[in-house]
C-alpha positions as CSV (number, residue, x, y, z in Angstrom):
1,M,8.1,-29.2,-40.9
2,T,10.1,-32.4,-39.7
3,E,11.6,-33.3,-36.2
4,E,15.1,-32.0,-37.4
5,Q,13.6,-28.9,-38.1
6,L,11.5,-28.4,-35.0
7,K,14.9,-28.9,-33.1
8,Q,16.9,-26.7,-35.5
9,G,14.3,-24.1,-35.0
10,F,14.3,-24.2,-31.3
11,V,17.7,-24.3,-31.2
12,A,17.9,-21.2,-32.5
13,A,15.3,-19.5,-31.0
14,L,16.7,-20.4,-27.5
15,N,20.5,-19.3,-28.8
16,K,19.0,-16.0,-29.8
17,L,17.2,-15.6,-26.2
18,I,20.8,-16.1,-24.7
19,S,22.7,-13.8,-26.5
20,K,19.9,-11.1,-25.4
21,R,20.2,-12.4,-22.1
22,D,21.0,-9.0,-21.0
23,D,19.2,-7.0,-22.1
24,I,15.9,-9.6,-21.1
25,I,17.2,-9.4,-17.6
26,A,17.7,-5.4,-17.0
27,G,14.0,-5.1,-18.7
28,L,13.0,-7.5,-16.2
29,T,14.6,-6.0,-13.5
30,E,13.2,-2.4,-14.1
31,G,10.1,-3.6,-14.3
32,A,9.8,-6.0,-10.9
33,E,11.3,-1.8,-9.4
34,I,8.5,0.0,-10.8
35,L,5.9,-2.7,-10.0
36,Y,7.1,-3.2,-6.5
37,D,7.7,0.4,-5.3
38,T,5.7,1.1,-2.5
39,T,7.8,4.6,-1.6
40,A,3.8,6.6,-2.1
41,L,1.9,3.4,-0.3
42,E,4.4,4.4,2.7
43,A,4.0,7.5,2.6
44,E,0.5,7.6,2.7
45,K,0.4,5.0,5.5
46,K,2.5,7.2,8.1
47,H,0.2,10.0,7.4
48,L,-3.1,8.0,7.6
49,W,-1.2,6.4,10.7
50,G,-0.4,9.8,12.0
51,E,-3.9,11.0,11.6
52,M,-5.2,8.0,13.8
53,C,-3.3,8.8,16.4
54,V,-4.6,12.3,16.9
55,L,-7.6,10.9,16.7
56,A,-7.4,8.6,19.1
57,E,-6.3,11.2,21.6
58,M,-8.8,13.1,21.2
59,V,-11.6,10.6,21.2
60,Q,-9.8,9.7,24.8
61,A,-9.5,13.6,25.7
62,A,-13.4,13.7,24.9
63,I,-13.7,10.6,27.2
64,N,-11.9,11.9,29.7
65,E,-12.9,15.1,29.8
66,N,-17.0,13.7,30.5
67,A,-16.1,11.3,32.7
68,H,-14.7,14.6,34.8
69,V,-16.6,17.3,34.0
70,A,-20.5,17.5,34.2
71,L,-21.3,17.9,30.4
72,D,-24.9,18.6,28.0
73,Q,-24.7,14.6,26.7
74,K,-26.6,15.1,23.7
75,E,-23.2,17.4,22.5
76,Y,-20.3,15.3,23.9
77,Q,-22.0,12.0,22.1
78,K,-22.4,14.0,18.6
79,R,-18.9,15.2,19.4
80,Y,-17.8,11.4,20.4
81,D,-19.4,10.4,17.5
82,E,-18.0,12.6,14.7
83,L,-14.5,11.3,16.0
84,A,-15.2,7.8,15.9
85,T,-16.5,8.4,12.6
86,R,-13.3,10.2,11.4
87,Y,-11.4,7.6,12.9
88,D,-13.0,4.5,11.5
89,G,-13.2,6.4,8.4
């Protein structure tokens, strides 16, 4: 293969790509939209954040109750540990 044939082949291939440019761009755009769709992850994040907030409130309530009411410390520690484990989850 000569250098001229190689140049002609390159130009022909490039022209072919350029003629299909819109199709290539559309395919890449569609792929990027699918690849970068974080809707499900954002919904899960929102759900988990809500759970964390509820658990944090429950932990704080348990601490406040223990500070103001005479509780069995073994039972309190068990309840606290369960909540903390769920929070760390």
